TIKOL-342647 format. One record per atom (N, C-alpha, C, CB): residue number from 1; residue in one letter; x, y, z; atom name. Coordinates in steps of 0.001 Angstrom, whole numbers, plus 500000, padded with zeros to 6 digits. Glycine has a CB too. Layout:
REC   fifi   nufi       px       py       pz   tilo
REC    NUM      A        X        Y        Z     CA
...
END
This chain:
REC   fifi   nufi       px       py       pz   tilo
REC      1      M   650861   133199   403646      N
REC      1      M   649510   132905   403977     CA
REC      1      M   649032   132783   404825      C
REC      1      M   649122   132228   403692     CB
REC      2      S   648424   132811   405897      N
REC      2      S   647719   132149   406784     CA
REC      2      S   646681   131607   406618      C
REC      2      S   647537   132671   407557     CB
REC      3      H   646134   130569   407101      N
REC      3      H   645350   129450   406890     CA
REC      3      H   643814   129768   406847      C
REC      3      H   645669   128472   407941     CB
REC      4      F   643608   130830   407566      N
REC      4      F   642259   131452   407629     CA
REC      4      F   642114   132171   406134      C
REC      4      F   642138   132596   408985     CB
REC      5      N   643138   132809   405570      N
REC      5      N   643053   133227   404203     CA
REC      5      N   642846   132413   403147      C
REC      5      N   644022   133791   403906     CB
REC      6      Y   643645   130861   403524      N
REC      6      Y   643411   130006   402663     CA
REC      6      Y   641896   129400   402330      C
REC      6      Y   644235   129135   403024     CB
REC      7      L   641243   129458   403746      N
REC      7      L   639980   128979   403658     CA
REC      7      L   639127   129782   403157      C
REC      7      L   639544   128598   404709     CB
REC      8      W   639298   131263   403545      N
REC      8      W   638453   132077   403133     CA
REC      8      W   638516   132152   401266      C
REC      8      W   638808   133432   403975     CB
REC      9      Q   639457   132096   400898      N
REC      9      Q   639772   132154   399245     CA
REC      9      Q   639009   130824   399117      C
REC      9      Q   641648   132147   398593     CB
REC     10      N   639059   129575   399553      N
REC     10      N   638800   128641   399164     CA
REC     10      N   637084   128501   399009      C
REC     10      N   639527   127820   399939     CB
REC     11      L   636695   128994   400288      N
REC     11      L   635137   129650   400347     CA
REC     11      L   634595   130053   399111      C
REC     11      L   635031   130944   401207     CB
REC     12      L   635391   131123   399268      N
REC     12      L   634832   132261   397646     CA
REC     12      L   634590   131677   396351      C
REC     12      L   636056   133416   397075     CB
REC     13      A   636008   130655   396201      N
REC     13      A   636285   130013   394732     CA
REC     13      A   635163   128860   394770      C
REC     13      A   638051   129317   394484     CB
REC     14      F   634612   127921   395953      N
REC     14      F   633734   127158   395698     CA
REC     14      F   632149   127712   395680      C
REC     14      F   634003   126198   396552     CB
REC     15      S   632091   129229   396345      N
REC     15      S   630705   130025   396033     CA
REC     15      S   630447   130264   394919      C
REC     15      S   630531   131201   396531     CB
REC     16      V   631692   130702   394221      N
REC     16      V   631565   131231   392789     CA
REC     16      V   630499   130276   392112      C
REC     16      V   633075   131207   391944     CB
REC     17      I   630738   128851   391945      N
REC     17      I   630247   127373   391340     CA
REC     17      I   629052   127387   391931      C
REC     17      I   631120   125934   391710     CB
REC     18      M   628739   127465   392913      N
REC     18      M   627296   127347   393655     CA
REC     18      M   626566   128303   393443      C
REC     18      M   627269   127257   395046     CB
REC     19      V   626972   129526   393475      N
REC     19      V   625981   130670   393125     CA
REC     19      V   625351   130911   392057      C
REC     19      V   626422   131678   393222     CB
REC     20      I   626512   130553   390898      N
REC     20      I   625861   130348   389056     CA
REC     20      I   625233   129414   389497      C
REC     20      I   626884   129897   387492     CB
REC     21      Q   625081   127904   390103      N
REC     21      Q   624354   127138   389883     CA
REC     21      Q   622572   127609   390723      C
REC     21      Q   625219   125866   390298     CB
REC     22      T   622845   128428   391638      N
REC     22      T   621752   128722   392292     CA
REC     22      T   620952   129950   391368      C
REC     22      T   622191   129118   393808     CB
REC     23      V   621554   130613   390879      N
REC     23      V   620951   131794   389981     CA
REC     23      V   620701   130695   388473      C
REC     23      V   622356   133459   389728     CB
REC     24      F   621180   130053   388116      N
REC     24      F   620549   129007   387139     CA
REC     24      F   619296   128464   387346      C
REC     24      F   621302   127917   387036     CB
REC     25      V   619283   127884   388487      N
REC     25      V   617929   127302   389171     CA
REC     25      V   616826   128415   389118      C
REC     25      V   618183   126851   390840     CB
REC     26      I   617101   129683   389608      N
REC     26      I   616233   130601   389448     CA
REC     26      I   615564   130943   388138      C
REC     26      I   616771   131537   389880     CB
REC     27      I   616814   131198   387305      N
REC     27      I   616260   131963   386273     CA
REC     27      I   615408   130731   385144      C
REC     27      I   617649   132916   385518     CB
REC     28      G   615988   129614   385242      N
REC     28      G   615459   128444   384922     CA
REC     28      G   613959   128136   385143      C
REC     28      G   616177   127599   385547     CB
REC     29      G   613975   128732   386900      N
REC     29      G   612323   128268   386787     CA
REC     29      G   611551   129270   386095      C
REC     29      G   611549   128079   388270     CB
REC     30      H   612030   130662   385634      N
REC     30      H   611628   131601   385039     CA
REC     30      H   611253   131306   383720      C
REC     30      H   612425   132472   385139     CB
REC     31      V   612254   130732   383032      N
REC     31      V   612503   130539   381753     CA
REC     31      V   611221   129008   381005      C
REC     31      V   614392   130193   381797     CB
REC     32      Y   611257   128458   381931      N
REC     32      Y   610358   127485   381574     CA
REC     32      Y   609052   127461   382346      C
REC     32      Y   610997   126270   381682     CB
REC     33      G   608530   128462   382616      N
REC     33      G   607312   129053   383387     CA
REC     33      G   606976   128132   384701      C
REC     33      G   605936   129106   382344     CB
REC     34      H   607967   128192   385645      N
REC     34      H   607692   127516   386969     CA
REC     34      H   607332   128964   387775      C
REC     34      H   609166   126498   387660     CB
REC     35      E   606587   129291   388313      N
REC     35      E   606847   130673   389205     CA
REC     35      E   607148   130069   390256      C
REC     35      E   605672   131787   389477     CB
REC     36      L   608230   131390   390707      N
REC     36      L   608817   130665   392058     CA
REC     36      L   608344   131939   392952      C
REC     36      L   610788   130244   392105     CB
REC     37      Y   607981   131549   394426      N
REC     37      Y   607252   132518   395366     CA
REC     37      Y   608891   133301   395722      C
REC     37      Y   606181   131595   396964     CB
REC     38      E   608572   134816   395661      N
REC     38      E   609530   135636   396280     CA
REC     38      E   611108   135061   395647      C
REC     38      E   609316   135490   398050     CB
REC     39      P   611546   135135   394266      N
REC     39      P   612784   134265   393902     CA
REC     39      P   614098   135474   394337      C
REC     39      P   612742   133710   391922     CB
REC     40      W   613883   136230   394643      N
REC     40      W   615034   137131   395045     CA
REC     40      W   615129   136678   396577      C
REC     40      W   614726   138892   394800     CB
REC     41      N   614645   136966   397767      N
REC     41      N   614502   136293   398671     CA
REC     41      N   614962   134565   398645      C
REC     41      N   613250   136604   398874     CB
REC     42      L   614792   134023   397993      N
REC     42      L   614993   132722   397793     CA
REC     42      L   616809   132772   397443      C
REC     42      L   613853   132127   396484     CB
REC     43      T   616845   133755   396408      N
REC     43      T   618137   133534   395850     CA
REC     43      T   619141   133763   396796      C
REC     43      T   618375   134324   394720     CB
REC     44      I   618937   134954   397544      N
REC     44      I   619971   135488   398944     CA
REC     44      I   620079   134634   400027      C
REC     44      I   619465   136818   399702     CB
REC     45      L   619021   133514   400473      N
REC     45      L   618660   132608   401319     CA
REC     45      L   620032   131104   401036      C
REC     45      L   616823   132291   400913     CB
REC     46      Y   619479   130802   399610      N
REC     46      Y   620520   129790   399136     CA
REC     46      Y   621821   130315   399366      C
REC     46      Y   620399   129430   397657     CB
REC     47      I   622204   131649   398854      N
REC     47      I   623416   131889   398940     CA
REC     47      I   624076   131887   400122      C
REC     47      I   623582   132829   398444     CB
REC     48      V   623284   132703   400669      N
REC     48      V   624360   132582   402192     CA
REC     48      V   623950   131148   402948      C
REC     48      V   623973   134127   403576     CB
REC     49      F   623325   130090   402543      N
REC     49      F   623362   128659   402852     CA
REC     49      F   624429   128092   402158      C
REC     49      F   622125   127945   402525     CB
REC     50      T   624985   128634   401365      N
REC     50      T   626001   128105   400295     CA
REC     50      T   627330   128382   401035      C
REC     50      T   625916   128921   398714     CB
REC     51      F   627505   129618   401234      N
REC     51      F   628569   130169   402213     CA
REC     51      F   628775   129327   403828      C
REC     51      F   628062   131822   402486     CB
REC     52      T   627550   129165   404136      N
REC     52      T   627779   128056   405590     CA
REC     52      T   627947   126776   405160      C
REC     52      T   626455   127919   406712     CB
REC     53      S   627372   125992   403870      N
REC     53      S   627891   124633   403794     CA
REC     53      S   629045   124401   403490      C
REC     53      S   627331   123944   403072     CB
REC     54      I   629398   125498   402483      N
REC     54      I   630882   125150   402103     CA
REC     54      I   631881   125396   403384      C
REC     54      I   631391   126147   400779     CB
REC     55      S   632002   126297   404233      N
REC     55      S   632675   126860   405295     CA
REC     55      S   632895   125407   406182      C
REC     55      S   631748   128178   406060     CB
REC     56      I   631449   124832   406592      N
REC     56      I   631403   123554   407241     CA
REC     56      I   631811   122402   406502      C
REC     56      I   630171   123317   407674     CB
REC     57      S   632028   122646   405095      N
REC     57      S   632794   121324   404583     CA
REC     57      S   634525   121612   404563      C
REC     57      S   632192   120926   402841     CB
REC     58      L   634845   122983   404261      N
REC     58      L   636219   123433   404450     CA
REC     58      L   637083   122760   405933      C
REC     58      L   636069   125145   404521     CB
REC     59      A   635578   123305   407129      N
REC     59      A   636145   123249   408106     CA
REC     59      A   636640   121352   408423      C
REC     59      A   635131   124067   409101     CB
REC     60      W   635413   120775   408066      N
REC     60      W   635788   119546   408593     CA
REC     60      W   636932   118842   407645      C
REC     60      W   634488   118671   408739     CB
REC     61      N   637186   119292   406285      N
REC     61      N   638353   118554   405929     CA
REC     61      N   639553   118684   406558      C
REC     61      N   638612   118742   404783     CB
REC     62      S   639377   119986   407236      N
REC     62      S   641148   120278   408122     CA
REC     62      S   641140   119780   409446      C
REC     62      S   641676   122083   408423     CB
REC     63      L   640173   118795   409727      N
REC     63      L   640017   117880   410836     CA
REC     63      L   640588   116966   410725      C
REC     63      L   638969   117494   411138     CB
REC     64      Y   640988   116450   409493      N
REC     64      Y   640970   115194   409052     CA
REC     64      Y   642234   114986   408028      C
REC     64      Y   639579   114928   408427     CB
REC     65      R   642944   113943   408219      N
REC     65      R   644143   113728   407396     CA
REC     65      R   643995   112758   405907      C
REC     65      R   645183   113019   408429     CB
REC     66      S   643024   111967   406659      N
REC     66      S   642962   111013   405149     CA
REC     66      S   641332   111457   404416      C
REC     66      S   643010   108823   405610     CB
REC     67      K   641303   111890   403430      N
REC     67      K   640172   112524   402568     CA
REC     67      K   638818   111575   402781      C
REC     67      K   640659   112576   400838     CB
REC     68      E   639339   110034   402540      N
REC     68      E   638159   108845   402473     CA
REC     68      E   637552   108855   403688      C
REC     68      E   638658   107305   402206     CB
REC     69      S   638525   108698   405132      N
REC     69      S   637630   108973   406854     CA
REC     69      S   636782   109949   406584      C
REC     69      S   638604   109594   408351     CB
REC     70      S   637368   110943   406183      N
REC     70      S   636919   112318   406497     CA
REC     70      S   635530   112476   405485      C
REC     70      S   638256   113533   406152     CB
REC     71      F   635643   111945   404374      N
REC     71      F   634303   111842   403526     CA
REC     71      F   633363   111110   403752      C
REC     71      F   634426   111537   402406     CB
REC     72      L   633488   109525   404646      N
REC     72      L   632708   108728   404789     CA
REC     72      L   631754   108816   406299      C
REC     72      L   633490   107621   404537     CB
REC     73      I   632608   110037   407268      N
REC     73      I   631935   110104   408656     CA
REC     73      I   631156   111824   408280      C
REC     73      I   633381   109990   410292     CB
REC     74      F   631736   112657   407122      N
REC     74      F   630968   113207   407077     CA
REC     74      F   629420   113024   406075      C
REC     74      F   631695   114028   407014     CB
REC     75      M   629427   111979   405629      N
REC     75      M   628106   111529   404827     CA
REC     75      M   626940   111216   405755      C
REC     75      M   628377   110185   403935     CB
REC     76      A   627631   110960   407005      N
REC     76      A   626763   110332   408131     CA
REC     76      A   626332   111805   408903      C
REC     76      A   627752   109072   409256     CB
REC     77      V   627237   112581   408610      N
REC     77      V   626683   113765   409481     CA
REC     77      V   626122   114727   408774      C
REC     77      V   627648   114431   410281     CB
REC     78      I   626029   114683   407471      N
REC     78      I   625298   115533   406701     CA
REC     78      I   623543   114839   406663      C
REC     78      I   626163   115618   405119     CB
REC     79      V   623236   113350   406419      N
REC     79      V   622295   112797   406880     CA
REC     79      V   621678   113402   408578      C
REC     79      V   622803   111391   406755     CB
REC     80      L   622383   113011   409200      N
REC     80      L   621923   113445   410698     CA
REC     80      L   621304   115177   410954      C
REC     80      L   623444   113226   411718     CB
REC     81      M   622109   115858   410294      N
REC     81      M   621677   117605   410236     CA
REC     81      M   620602   117532   409420      C
REC     81      M   622847   118806   409530     CB
REC     82      A   620279   116605   407943      N
REC     82      A   619268   116794   407841     CA
REC     82      A   617848   116837   408176      C
REC     82      A   619422   116596   407472     CB
REC     83      L   618164   115053   408975      N
REC     83      L   617261   114957   409847     CA
REC     83      L   616956   115576   410914      C
REC     83      L   617288   114161   410108     CB
REC     84      L   618100   115826   411779      N
REC     84      L   617493   117026   412860     CA
REC     84      L   617255   118247   412308      C
REC     84      L   618432   117393   414037     CB
REC     85      G   617588   118888   411485      N
REC     85      G   617285   120266   411102     CA
REC     85      G   616267   120496   410246      C
REC     85      G   618300   120847   410570     CB
REC     86      G   615573   119155   410372      N
REC     86      G   614156   119754   409362     CA
REC     86      G   614379   119592   407970      C
REC     86      G   613811   121463   409486     CB
REC     87      I   615253   119007   407538      N
REC     87      I   614993   119493   405862     CA
REC     87      I   614411   118284   405673      C
REC     87      I   616394   119884   404665     CB
REC     88      L   614219   117067   406169      N
REC     88      L   613627   115418   405658     CA
REC     88      L   612110   115821   406149      C
REC     88      L   614463   113642   406698     CB
REC     89      F   612117   115994   407344      N
REC     89      F   610681   116226   407525     CA
REC     89      F   610507   117463   408730      C
REC     89      F   609926   114698   407988     CB
REC     90      P   609033   117989   408715      N
REC     90      P   609072   118970   409510     CA
REC     90      P   609809   119249   411391      C
REC     90      P   607750   119078   409360     CB
REC     91      V   610277   119898   411701      N
REC     91      V   610688   119955   413223     CA
REC     91      V   609653   119682   413637      C
REC     91      V   611225   121151   413894     CB
REC     92      E   608646   120407   413418      N
REC     92      E   607508   120257   414429     CA
REC     92      E   606826   118317   414877      C
REC     92      E   606128   121326   413536     CB
REC     93      M   607057   117608   413803      N
REC     93      M   606704   116198   413960     CA
REC     93      M   607991   115607   415191      C
REC     93      M   606764   115345   412204     CB
REC     94      M   608680   116288   415291      N
REC     94      M   609718   115828   416504     CA
REC     94      M   609253   115478   417897      C
REC     94      M   610685   116926   416776     CB
REC     95      P   609764   114839   418488      N
REC     95      P   609590   114916   420091     CA
REC     95      P   610212   116315   420689      C
REC     95      P   610436   113562   420848     CB
REC     96      E   609910   117028   421620      N
REC     96      E   610164   118476   422032     CA
REC     96      E   611627   118542   422304      C
REC     96      E   609304   118953   423344     CB
REC     97      A   612315   117366   423040      N
REC     97      A   613318   117691   423189     CA
REC     97      A   614433   118151   421938      C
REC     97      A   613562   116799   423893     CB
REC     98      F   614111   117034   420482      N
REC     98      F   614646   117213   419584     CA
REC     98      F   614585   118573   418825      C
REC     98      F   614352   116311   419053     CB
REC     99      E   613314   119181   418820      N
REC     99      E   613013   120245   418710     CA
REC     99      E   613944   121300   418871      C
REC     99      E   612170   120311   419323     CB
REC    100      R   614015   121341   420508      N
REC    100      R   615389   122198   421079     CA
REC    100      R   616571   121937   420043      C
REC    100      R   615960   121603   422764     CB
REC    101      I   617041   120487   420340      N
REC    101      I   618390   120170   419446     CA
REC    101      I   618636   120776   418322      C
REC    101      I   618500   118908   419023     CB
REC    102      A   617512   120887   417436      N
REC    102      A   617313   121231   415803     CA
REC    102      A   617831   122678   415576      C
REC    102      A   615588   121163   415271     CB
REC    103      V   617542   123446   416798      N
REC    103      V   617686   124880   416383     CA
REC    103      V   619480   124835   416491      C
REC    103      V   616719   126162   417593     CB
REC    104      I   620179   124501   416631      N
REC    104      I   621711   124216   416704     CA
REC    104      I   622338   123721   415629      C
REC    104      I   622043   123335   417664     CB
REC    105      F   621586   123272   414270      N
REC    105      F   622016   123086   413051     CA
REC    105      F   621757   124042   412070      C
REC    105      F   621615   122034   412676     CB
REC    106      P   622189   124077   410711      N
REC    106      P   622254   125145   409879     CA
REC    106      P   621296   125005   409007      C
REC    106      P   623421   125330   409286     CB
REC    107      T   620794   123683   408846      N
REC    107      T   619840   123053   408280     CA
REC    107      T   618134   123984   408540      C
REC    107      T   620009   121484   408961     CB
REC    108      Y   618240   123465   410276      N
REC    108      Y   616914   124123   410788     CA
REC    108      Y   616972   125929   410173      C
REC    108      Y   616904   123977   412829     CB
REC    109      W   618086   126717   410468      N
REC    109      W   618058   127785   410037     CA
REC    109      W   617494   128111   408527      C
REC    109      W   619204   128097   410262     CB
REC    110      L   618175   126797   407700      N
REC    110      L   617084   127194   405881     CA
REC    110      L   616254   126693   406124      C
REC    110      L   617387   126657   404205     CB
REC    111      S   615498   125645   406844      N
REC    111      S   613921   125569   406355     CA
REC    111      S   613263   126360   407326      C
REC    111      S   613198   124018   406307     CB
REC    112      E   613876   127368   408213      N
REC    112      E   613113   128655   408973     CA
REC    112      E   613018   129932   407702      C
REC    112      E   614249   129302   410588     CB
REC    113      G   614134   129640   406687      N
REC    113      G   613962   130788   405825     CA
REC    113      G   613545   130384   405035      C
REC    113      G   614821   131528   405443     CB
REC    114      I   612954   129095   404574      N
REC    114      I   612435   128962   403583     CA
REC    114      I   610766   129083   404184      C
REC    114      I   613020   127675   402860     CB
REC    115      E   610509   128474   405423      N
REC    115      E   609120   129025   405797     CA
REC    115      E   608837   130237   405594      C
REC    115      E   608813   128908   407011     CB
REC    116      W   609973   131288   406143      N
REC    116      W   609464   132696   405904     CA
REC    116      W   609237   133424   405019      C
REC    116      W   609922   133333   406277     CB
REC    117      I   609953   132777   403946      N
REC    117      I   609795   132908   402531     CA
REC    117      I   608522   133157   401730      C
REC    117      I   610250   131872   402086     CB
REC    118      V   607530   131777   402283      N
REC    118      V   606513   131266   401961     CA
REC    118      V   605253   132124   403080      C
REC    118      V   606787   129611   402056     CB
REC    119      L   605845   132193   404109      N
REC    119      L   604986   132996   405116     CA
REC    119      L   604855   134509   405025      C
REC    119      L   605500   132756   406434     CB
REC    120      G   606041   135172   404158      N
REC    120      G   606275   136405   404252     CA
REC    120      G   606275   137608   405624      C
REC    120      G   605487   136641   403400     CB
REC    121      E   606500   136894   406807      N
REC    121      E   606517   137612   407918     CA
REC    121      E   607537   138706   408152      C
REC    121      E   606586   136771   408838     CB
REC    122      D   607596   139103   409289      N
REC    122      D   608658   140436   409492     CA
REC    122      D   610237   140647   408938      C
REC    122      D   608863   140549   411004     CB
REC    123      R   610290   141526   407974      N
REC    123      R   611521   141486   407280     CA
REC    123      R   612831   141053   408685      C
REC    123      R   611721   143236   406408     CB
REC    124      G   612768   141709   409415      N
REC    124      G   613694   141211   410563     CA
REC    124      G   614152   139749   410840      C
REC    124      G   613074   141560   411721     CB
REC    125      D   613020   139174   410768      N
REC    125      D   613289   137708   411151     CA
REC    125      D   614298   136705   409822      C
REC    125      D   611537   136984   411381     CB
REC    126      F   613895   137395   408478      N
REC    126      F   614815   136851   407016     CA
REC    126      F   615855   137466   407645      C
REC    126      F   614450   137433   405186     CB
REC    127      L   616496   138547   407868      N
REC    127      L   617706   139298   408389     CA
REC    127      L   618338   138438   409540      C
REC    127      L   617286   140809   408945     CB
REC    128      F   617466   138350   410441      N
REC    128      F   618101   137097   411861     CA
REC    128      F   618334   135936   411024      C
REC    128      F   616764   136510   413381     CB
REC    129      I   617955   135502   410317      N
REC    129      I   618311   133760   409593     CA
REC    129      I   619359   133889   408955      C
REC    129      I   617245   133011   408437     CB
REC    130      N   619340   134973   408284      N
REC    130      N   621087   134864   407392     CA
REC    130      N   621785   135415   408407      C
REC    130      N   621480   135901   405731     CB
REC    131      G   621538   136187   408925      N
REC    131      G   622442   136581   409994     CA
REC    131      G   623401   135395   410845      C
REC    131      G   621504   137297   410985     CB
REC    132      V   622188   134594   410975      N
REC    132      V   622869   133294   411576     CA
REC    132      V   623602   132297   410739      C
REC    132      V   621875   132506   412210     CB
REC    133      L   622911   132113   409587      N
REC    133      L   623806   131104   408625     CA
REC    133      L   625158   132067   408501      C
REC    133      L   622971   130704   406849     CB
REC    134      L   625279   133082   408610      N
REC    134      L   626657   133777   408127     CA
REC    134      L   627448   133575   409860      C
REC    134      L   626367   135894   407398     CB
REC    135      L   626629   133675   410451      N
REC    135      L   627547   133141   412036     CA
REC    135      L   628430   132193   411620      C
REC    135      L   626586   132313   413394     CB
REC    136      Y   627526   130944   411304      N
REC    136      Y   628019   129650   411192     CA
REC    136      Y   629081   129425   410542      C
REC    136      Y   627249   128920   410744     CB
REC    137      A   629051   130508   409277      N
REC    137      A   629934   130123   407977     CA
REC    137      A   631649   130800   408645      C
REC    137      A   629146   131180   406144     CB
REC    138      L   631218   132161   409185      N
REC    138      L   632033   132336   409998     CA
REC    138      L   632953   131363   411520      C
REC    138      L   631384   133248   410192     CB
REC    139      F   632040   131264   412038      N
REC    139      F   632740   130065   413134     CA
REC    139      F   633272   128968   412629      C
REC    139      F   631797   129431   414105     CB
REC    140      F   632862   128444   411312      N
REC    140      F   633461   126970   411058     CA
REC    140      F   634639   127528   410493      C
REC    140      F   632596   125808   410012     CB
REC    141      L   634662   128923   409629      N
REC    141      L   636003   129379   408788     CA
REC    141      L   637302   129422   410112      C
REC    141      L   635691   131286   407906     CB
REC    142      I   636598   130043   411314      N
REC    142      I   637326   130141   412019     CA
REC    142      I   638048   128836   412748      C
REC    142      I   636771   130915   412621     CB
REC    143      I   637349   127746   413176      N
REC    143      I   637514   126465   413479     CA
REC    143      I   638447   126106   412687      C
REC    143      I   636449   125691   413417     CB
REC    144      G   638481   125708   411168      N
REC    144      G   639011   125402   410327     CA
REC    144      G   640868   125724   410106      C
REC    144      G   638112   125897   409540     CB
REC    145      S   640535   127146   410459      N
REC    145      S   641906   127744   410679     CA
REC    145      S   642732   127632   411776      C
REC    145      S   641841   128914   410586     CB
REC    146      I   641928   127390   412738      N
REC    146      I   643245   126945   414448     CA
REC    146      I   643075   125416   413965      C
REC    146      I   642437   127317   416898     CB
REC    147      R   642518   125043   413745      N
REC    147      R   643019   123457   413812     CA
REC    147      R   644456   123492   412826      C
REC    147      R   641617   122193   413045     CB
REC    148      R   644231   124194   411661      N
REC    148      R   645080   123929   410454     CA
REC    148      R   646402   124158   411302      C
REC    148      R   644819   125005   408992     CB
REC    149      I   646723   125586   412187      N
REC    149      I   647751   126343   412397     CA
REC    149      I   648065   125648   414001      C
REC    149      I   647374   128071   412205     CB
REC    150      S   647303   125111   414304      N
REC    150      S   647843   123970   415920     CA
REC    150      S   648582   122806   415724      C
REC    150      S   646525   123193   416818     CB
END
C-alpha cells in the first residue's frame, strides 16, 4: 500500500467524523429554532474545509518524527493561519501587504466562502472557492505522501 493511499484513507476516516459533526450542527440549528442562512451551502463549505484541514494535519504529521514537537509547532501555525487568513478578524482590517499574503491560507478561502453564503453572489464564485479548498487538500495529501516515500 502506498503512503498516498494510506493518507487518503486516513483523510476519509477522519472526515467521516467531521462530516457527522457538521451535519449534527446544521440539524441542531433547525431543531432548536436557530435559523441558518443557506444551510446546504454552509454544509458543503464546511465539509470541503474539513477535507482541507485534515489533509493539512496529515501532511504536517508526516513531516515530524515526534508527535509532541509536531503538535506544539502546529498550534502556532494554526493561530497564524487564523490571524492572517481572516478568521479572527476581517482581512480588510489588515495592512495591504498582509491582505495579499492572506490569499495563500485556506482559512482565507473559508472566510470568503462564508461571506459568499451571506451575500449570495455568483454561483461560480462559490464553486471556485470550494475548488481552491479541494486543491489545497490534494496538494497537502501529495506533500505528505512524498515526504514519507523519500
